[in-house]
C-alpha distance (Angstrom), angle and dihedral (degrees) to the residues before:
residue distance angle dihedral
M1 . . .
K2 3.81 . .
A3 3.78 91.1 .
I4 3.78 91.9 47.9
S5 3.81 93.3 46.9
A6 3.77 89.3 50.0
I7 3.81 94.1 48.5
V8 3.83 96.1 49.5
G9 3.80 88.4 40.8
G10 3.85 89.1 64.4
D11 3.92 100.9 -101.7
D12 3.83 102.7 154.0
A13 3.75 91.3 -169.3
A14 3.79 92.4 57.4
K15 3.83 91.7 45.2
D16 3.86 90.7 51.0
K17 3.83 91.4 48.9
A18 3.85 90.9 49.4
F19 3.83 91.4 50.4
A20 3.82 91.4 49.6
E21 3.82 100.8 39.8
G22 3.79 103.9 20.5
L23 3.76 135.2 -112.7
Y24 3.79 116.3 -82.4
I25 3.76 115.9 -148.3
A26 3.85 119.8 173.2
G27 3.80 90.0 -13.8
S28 3.82 94.5 -54.3
R29 3.80 124.3 113.0
Y30 3.81 115.7 -126.6
V31 3.79 124.1 -172.8
M32 3.79 113.7 -126.2
A33 3.78 109.7 -120.1
R34 3.79 96.7 174.5
A35 3.79 141.5 -8.2
D36 3.80 118.7 -176.0
G37 3.73 128.4 158.0
R38 3.69 109.5 -46.9
S39 3.89 97.1 -7.6
I40 3.79 136.9 80.8
Y41 3.82 126.6 -173.0
A42 3.76 121.0 -169.6
R43 3.75 137.2 164.9
Q44 3.76 142.3 -160.8
G45 3.82 107.3 -162.2
R46 3.80 103.9 -56.9
L47 3.79 93.7 -19.2
G48 3.79 117.9 90.8
V49 3.73 148.4 173.6
A50 3.78 133.6 -144.7
I51 3.82 118.8 -161.7
A52 3.80 128.2 -173.2
K53 3.83 130.4 180.0
T54 3.76 127.6 -140.7
K55 3.76 130.1 179.4
Q56 3.82 94.5 -81.4
A57 3.86 105.8 10.6
I58 3.72 145.8 45.9
V59 3.79 112.4 -140.7
V60 3.80 115.7 -151.8
G61 3.79 123.7 -171.0
H62 3.81 126.1 -176.5
H63 3.85 127.3 -159.8
A64 3.73 125.8 -161.4
E65 3.75 128.8 -132.0
T66 3.77 92.2 -87.5
G67 3.84 92.8 44.3
V68 3.78 125.7 99.8
A69 3.86 113.5 -114.2
G70 3.77 90.8 -148.7
N71 3.79 93.3 56.8
A72 3.76 91.5 48.7
S73 3.82 91.4 50.1
S74 3.81 95.0 47.0
T75 3.77 92.5 47.3
V76 3.83 93.4 50.0
E77 3.79 92.1 44.8
G78 3.78 91.5 47.1
L79 3.82 91.5 51.0
A80 3.75 89.7 48.4
D81 3.79 92.0 50.7
Y82 3.80 90.5 48.9
L83 3.84 90.8 50.8
V84 3.83 90.8 48.8
G85 3.75 88.9 50.1
Q86 3.76 90.0 53.3
G87 3.78 92.9 51.6
Y88 3.80 97.2 -100.1
């Protein structure tokens, strides 16, 4: 969580390290596909995670091998937008 928090907080060194070495979530290594502004997208084979930051929370969504990455991303982003709109 420290690495994720640093990346969405704007730490370029943490972002570069995650791109080079991977992002570890629950003991599994994910390859960073994209990190921009408040969002991170990473994958492990056909599995993937979408992460978005709000003022007070970090929303993490995971999709399985049979899931669609775009659906997970839009759901996480939508929930983050809703939380921001509510002041979180």
